[in-house]
N, C-alpha and C positions, 0 to 999 in steps of 0.2 A: 733067601738070597738077594743080595742088592742088585740094582738095576746094571744091565750089561753096560760096557763102554762101548763109544762108538767106534767105528773103524779107525778113525784116525786119532783118537784117544790110545786105543789098542797099540797099533802101530808106533806111534812116537813113545809110549811107554817102554815096548819093546824094544826099540833103538837104544833107549837110555840106558836099560835095564840088561840088555843081552850083550853089549858091547863089550870086548876085551880091554884091560887096560892099554892104554897108547893109542887105540885105535877109535875113529869118530862114526863108523858106520858098523852094521852088521851085515853077514852073509845070510842071505834068505834061506838056505839049506842047512850049512854047516853049523849056523846058530840056533837050530831046532824051531826057528820063527815060523816056517810055513806049518810044520805039525801044531805048534801051539795055537796058530789062527786058525787052522780047521777044526781043533777040539772046541775053542771057544764059541767059535761063530757056526757051529752045526754044521761042517763039511764045505762052506762055501769056500770059494777059489780064491787064495791070497794073490793069484797074478792079477786077475781083473781088478780085485780091488786097491792094490798098489800102484797099477798103470794109471788107474782113474784118479789117484791122488797127487801123482806124481805130474799129470797133467795139467794139473788144478794147482801145480807149484807148493802143494803141502808136504811134499817127502822130495826124495832127490833119488833117482835110482840110477847105477852104473854096472851094464853087463859085465859081468867076470864067469871065469871058469866053473861051471856047476850052478849057474844060476845068476843073482845080481845082489850087490850090495845096496843097502838102503841108508839113507842118511837124513837127518834133518837138514833144511834148506841152508841153515847158517854153518853146519858142518861139513857141507859138501865140498869135495877138491873141485879147484878149478879145473876146466877143461878146457884142451888147446884145440882151436878149428883146423883140423888137417888141410882144409883148401885153402887157409890164408898160411900154413907154414909152406905148402908145396908152392904157392905163389911168390912166397919171399925167398925160397930158394932157388927159384927160375929168374929171380930180378924184376920181378912184374909186381 
């Protein structure tokens, strides 16, 4: 068997391979990513690894119902700062 991919390589390949047409990210649970990760990496916790890679800026996570969406940094949707929006509405 060939050498295993790194966590980063596996996750980036999963995002590109598992996303549905018209979508830029994958749902951690519904796409089958979490189960595939556990099988490939001998029951390692995908949450810990994805959080670490997100902190390093290698992937982007967005919380959603039932899990998180995983994106490549260049494909992640822009986020609005709720605080900035509130101040704008308040006229401040």
